[in-house]
C-alpha positions in Angstrom: -152.7 132.1 238.0 -151.5 131.6 241.5 -149.7 128.3 242.3 -148.1 126.5 245.4 -144.9 124.6 245.7 -144.9 121.9 247.9 -142.2 120.4 249.6 -139.5 119.8 251.4 -137.2 121.7 253.7 -136.5 124.9 254.6 -133.5 126.4 255.1 -132.7 125.0 251.9 -130.2 122.0 252.0 -130.6 120.0 248.8 -131.2 120.1 245.5 -135.1 119.7 245.6 -135.5 121.8 247.6 -133.0 124.4 245.9 -135.4 123.5 242.5 -138.4 124.6 244.7 -137.2 127.7 245.7 -136.3 128.9 242.4 -139.1 127.9 241.3 -141.2 130.5 243.2 -139.1 132.7 243.1 -138.3 132.9 239.2 -142.3 132.4 238.3 -142.9 135.6 241.0 -140.9 137.5 239.2 -142.6 136.7 235.6 -145.9 138.0 237.6 -147.4 134.7 238.6 -148.5 134.6 242.5 -146.3 131.6 243.3 -145.7 130.7 247.4 -144.0 127.4 248.7 -144.8 125.0 251.3 -142.5 123.1 253.4 -141.8 122.0 256.8 -138.9 124.2 259.1 -136.3 122.0 259.7 -135.8 125.4 262.6 -138.0 127.7 264.8 -141.7 127.1 264.8 -144.5 127.6 262.2 -143.9 131.4 259.9 -144.7 132.7 256.8 -141.8 134.5 255.0 -142.2 137.2 252.5 -140.3 136.6 249.3 -141.7 139.6 246.9 -145.2 141.1 246.1 -145.5 138.0 244.4 -144.0 135.1 246.6 -144.5 133.5 250.6 -142.7 130.9 251.9 -144.9 129.1 254.1 -143.0 127.4 257.1 -144.5 124.5 259.0 -143.7 123.3 262.1 -142.0 120.1 262.0 -142.0 117.4 265.4 -138.8 115.6 264.4 -137.3 114.0 261.4 -137.9 110.3 260.6 -136.4 108.1 257.8 -135.3 111.3 255.9 -139.0 112.5 255.8 -140.5 115.6 258.5 -142.8 114.9 260.3 -144.7 117.7 260.4 -148.5 117.8 260.5 -148.7 121.4 261.1 -148.2 120.8 257.4 -151.8 119.0 257.2 -153.4 121.4 259.0 -152.2 124.4 256.7 -153.0 123.0 253.5 -156.1 121.9 254.1 -156.6 125.9 255.3 -155.5 127.4 252.0 -155.4 125.2 249.4 -158.3 126.5 247.6 -156.9 129.6 247.2 -154.7 127.9 244.3 -154.8 126.9 241.0 -152.0 124.3 240.5 -150.3 122.3 243.6 -147.0 121.7 242.1 -145.7 118.8 244.7 -141.7 117.9 244.7 -141.0 114.2 244.8 -139.8 111.8 247.1 -141.6 113.8 250.2 -144.3 111.4 252.0 -145.6 114.3 254.4 -146.0 116.8 251.7 -148.2 113.5 249.8 -149.8 113.1 252.9 -150.9 116.3 253.4 -152.3 116.4 250.3 -154.3 113.8 250.5 -155.7 115.2 253.5 -156.7 118.3 252.1 -159.4 117.8 249.5 -157.7 119.9 247.3 -160.0 119.2 243.9 -157.6 121.6 241.7 -154.7 120.6 239.1 -152.0 118.7 240.5 -148.2 118.6 239.5 -146.2 116.0 240.5 -142.4 117.2 240.1 -140.7 113.2 240.0 -137.2 114.5 241.6 -136.2 110.4 242.4 -137.8 107.4 243.3 -137.2 106.1 247.1 -134.5 104.4 247.1 -133.0 103.4 250.7 -135.9 102.8 252.6 -137.2 99.6 251.1 -139.2 98.6 254.1 -141.3 102.1 254.7 -141.8 102.4 250.8 -143.8 99.3 250.9 -146.3 101.2 254.0 -146.0 104.5 251.4 -146.3 103.0 248.2 -150.6 102.7 248.4 -149.9 106.8 249.0 -147.7 107.3 245.9 -149.9 105.8 243.8 -152.7 107.7 244.4 -150.3 110.8 244.2 -149.2 109.4 240.5 -153.2 108.7 239.9 -153.9 112.2 241.0 -151.6 114.2 239.3 -153.2 116.1 235.9 -149.2 115.7 234.6 -145.8 114.1 236.0 -142.3 116.1 235.7 -139.1 114.2 235.2 -135.7 116.1 235.7 -134.3 114.0 232.1 -136.0 112.2 229.8 -134.2 108.6 231.0 -135.7 109.4 234.4 -138.9 109.5 233.8 -138.4 106.6 231.1 -136.9 103.9 233.0 -138.3 105.0 236.3 -140.3 101.3 237.8 -142.7 103.4 239.5 -143.8 106.0 236.5 -144.5 103.3 233.7 -148.3 103.5 233.8 -148.1 107.4 233.6 -146.3 107.9 230.9 -148.4 109.6 228.5 -149.1 112.4 231.2 -145.6 113.1 231.4 -143.1 115.9 230.6 -139.6 116.4 230.7 -138.1 119.6 232.9 -134.5 119.9 233.2 -133.2 121.3 236.1 -131.4 124.6 235.1 -129.0 127.1 237.6 -127.9 130.5 237.7 -123.7 129.9 236.6 -121.7 130.3 239.0 -119.4 133.5 239.3 -115.4 132.6 240.6 -113.7 135.2 242.2 -110.3 135.7 239.9 -108.4 136.2 243.0 -110.0 133.3 244.9 -109.6 131.1 242.0 -105.8 131.7 241.2 -105.4 131.3 245.2 -106.2 127.9 244.8 -104.0 127.7 242.2 -100.9 128.3 243.8 -101.9 126.2 246.2 -101.7 123.5 243.9 -99.5 124.6 242.1 -98.2 123.1 238.4 -100.8 120.5 239.3 -104.3 119.2 237.2 -107.0 119.8 239.7 -110.0 117.2 239.5 -112.8 118.4 241.9 -115.9 116.4 243.1 -117.8 117.8 246.0 -121.4 115.8 247.8 -121.9 114.1 251.1 -119.5 111.3 251.9 -121.8 108.9 251.9 -122.0 105.3 249.8 -123.4 105.9 246.7 -121.6 108.9 246.1 -118.8 106.2 245.3 -116.0 108.8 246.5 -114.0 105.3 247.2 -113.6 104.9 243.6 -112.4 108.4 243.3 -109.7 108.1 245.4 -108.6 104.5 244.0 -108.2 106.1 241.0 -106.0 108.3 241.8 -103.6 105.7 242.2 -103.5 105.9 238.1 -102.9 109.4 238.0 -99.7 111.0 237.4 -98.3 113.0 240.2 -99.1 116.3 237.9 -102.5 115.3 239.2 -104.5 116.4 242.7 -108.1 115.5 243.3 -110.1 117.6 246.1 -112.8 116.3 247.5 -115.0 118.7 249.0 -117.8 117.2 251.6 -118.8 115.7 254.8 -120.6 113.0 256.2 -120.2 109.4 257.8 -117.6 108.1 255.9 -114.9 110.3 256.3 -112.9 108.8 258.4 -113.0 105.7 256.3 -111.9 107.5 253.0 -109.4 109.3 255.1 -108.1 106.2 256.3 -108.0 104.6 252.4 -105.9 107.3 251.8 -103.4 106.9 254.4 -103.4 103.2 253.8 -102.8 103.9 249.5 -100.1 106.9 250.3 -102.3 109.3 248.5 -101.8 112.0 251.3 -100.3 114.0 248.7 -102.3 113.4 246.1 -105.9 113.3 247.3 -107.5 116.0 249.9 -110.7 116.1 251.9 -111.6 119.9 252.1 -114.2 119.1 254.2 -117.4 121.4 254.0 -117.1 124.2 251.7 -118.6 127.2 252.3 -121.0 128.6 249.8 -119.3 131.7 249.3 -116.1 129.9 248.6 -117.7 127.3 246.4 -117.0 129.0 242.9 -113.4 129.5 243.6 -113.5 125.0 243.3 -115.1 125.3 240.2 -113.3 128.0 238.6 -109.4 126.5 239.8 -110.3 122.3 238.9 -109.5 121.6 235.4 -112.0 118.3 235.6 -114.9 117.9 237.8 -116.0 114.2 238.8 -118.8 112.8 239.3 -118.1 109.6 240.7 -121.9 107.9 242.2 -122.9 104.3 241.7 -126.5 104.5 242.9 -129.7 105.8 241.2 -130.1 107.7 244.4 -127.8 110.0 242.3 -130.8 111.2 239.4 -129.2 114.2 238.1 -126.3 115.8 239.6 -126.9 118.9 240.0 -122.8 119.4 241.1 -122.6 118.7 237.1 -124.0 121.6 236.2 -122.7 123.9 238.4 -119.0 122.8 236.9 -120.2 123.1 233.5 -121.5 126.8 233.6 -118.0 127.2 234.3 -117.0 125.6 230.9 -115.5 122.7 232.9 -115.4 118.9 231.4 -116.8 116.4 233.8 -116.3 112.8 234.0 -119.5 110.9 235.3 -121.0 107.5 235.7 -123.6 105.7 233.4 -125.5 104.8 236.4 -128.3 102.6 234.8 -132.1 104.1 235.2 -130.4 107.4 236.7 -130.3 110.7 234.5 -126.8 111.9 235.7 -125.2 110.2 231.8 -127.8 112.6 230.2 -126.8 115.6 232.1 -123.3 115.1 230.7 -123.1 114.4 227.5 -120.3 112.0 226.7 -117.8 113.1 224.2 -119.6 116.6 224.4 -119.3 118.1 227.9 -117.1 115.2 229.8 -116.7 111.1 229.8 -119.3 108.9 231.3 -117.9 105.8 232.1 -118.5 102.4 234.8 -119.7 103.2 238.1 -118.0 101.7 240.6 -114.7 101.4 238.2 -111.1 103.2 239.3 -109.3 102.7 236.4 -112.0 104.1 233.7 -112.3 107.1 236.3 -108.1 107.7 235.9 -108.4 107.0 232.1 -111.4 109.7 231.7 -109.6 112.4 233.4 -106.5 111.4 231.5 -108.3 111.4 228.1 -109.9 115.1 228.8 -106.8 116.8 230.0 -104.0 115.1 227.6 -103.6 117.9 225.1 -104.7 121.5 225.1 -106.6 120.9 221.7 -108.7 117.8 223.3 -109.0 120.1 226.7 -110.5 123.4 225.5 -112.9 121.2 223.1 -114.2 119.5 226.0 -114.5 122.7 228.1 -116.4 124.7 225.1 -118.7 121.7 225.1 -119.6 122.0 229.1 -120.0 125.8 229.0 -122.5 125.0 225.4 -124.7 122.3 227.0 -125.2 124.5 230.1 -126.1 127.4 228.1 -128.4 125.4 225.9 -130.3 123.0 228.8 -129.5 124.0 232.4 -130.0 128.0 232.9 -132.2 129.1 235.4 -134.0 130.9 232.8 -135.0 127.9 231.0 -136.0 125.7 233.8 -138.3 128.8 234.3 -139.7 129.5 231.0 -140.4 125.7 230.6 -141.7 125.6 233.5 -144.4 128.4 232.7 -145.1 126.9 229.2 -146.0 123.6 231.3 -148.3 125.5 233.6 -149.8 127.0 230.5 -150.1 124.7 227.8 -151.0 121.1 230.1 
């Protein structure tokens, strides 16, 4: 069996391309020939050997427009090599990959991995939608990351009979004890609430900042990430007099990130829009046994990932008081906290490991 993961960018910067890369590596290590084709955000077209069963095919990109890499090289390259593969596994949303497949003349099996609906570019979606409809019609199988997103996405109603769920899985975070202790010492005698993501509107960080008003002085809220709203959030922190209770950490290096998960008491995902379809950061926290406070976003899989009352608590999106109350509820006493902590780690182990994702994907290839 020869498989091609199609989309999105390289180097890896987001959840969709990380899933595609992890599937390529994981499947190839099981003896499946599995390559990945994507748009190169840096440099020209090239092929990068990963192991004896996997190659990363990077296609030269002209420019980035509306969150899409414009790469005519992907069209020509896919048309040239597509017949080498038994399965093309397309990661959506990626209009460039969809167009390349449409023009490739490929006749084999197509699997569409529906990570999320297109939410932001609604005007451009009107032009892309016929091609998106073709992709769903062409697909032999549609994969979703949670049962909720599969069943409730308005775009997937016509393909329910050929849909299957494949939750995202990751390797566990492995915090270094000394690094964890250094962070704990920096915020001594504080309960640490950690959050991570791009500082953009749909992440709802303004509500997490507001929630800090309702937390006691024994809490500190640490927010990692950069983005367009950084200055606005800092102004709000200063305006509310929360500069001692809320810290914007900026970009956290990959090597330092596990320590923040290890040091925190609670992880908070305050997102407010369906653009947050899954929330990989939740399972990163769970892998460290950290309870999660997340939001019940309509039609999103976020609240499915964080099992309410087991791995943490889910609250109404955009409600600062509910965020604070949930954080306090989880940390109210040692017995309650240990129950949520154990539940978080158990949910990760049972649902969201990388091994489980690879095992399930291989079963899908073989049995559907």
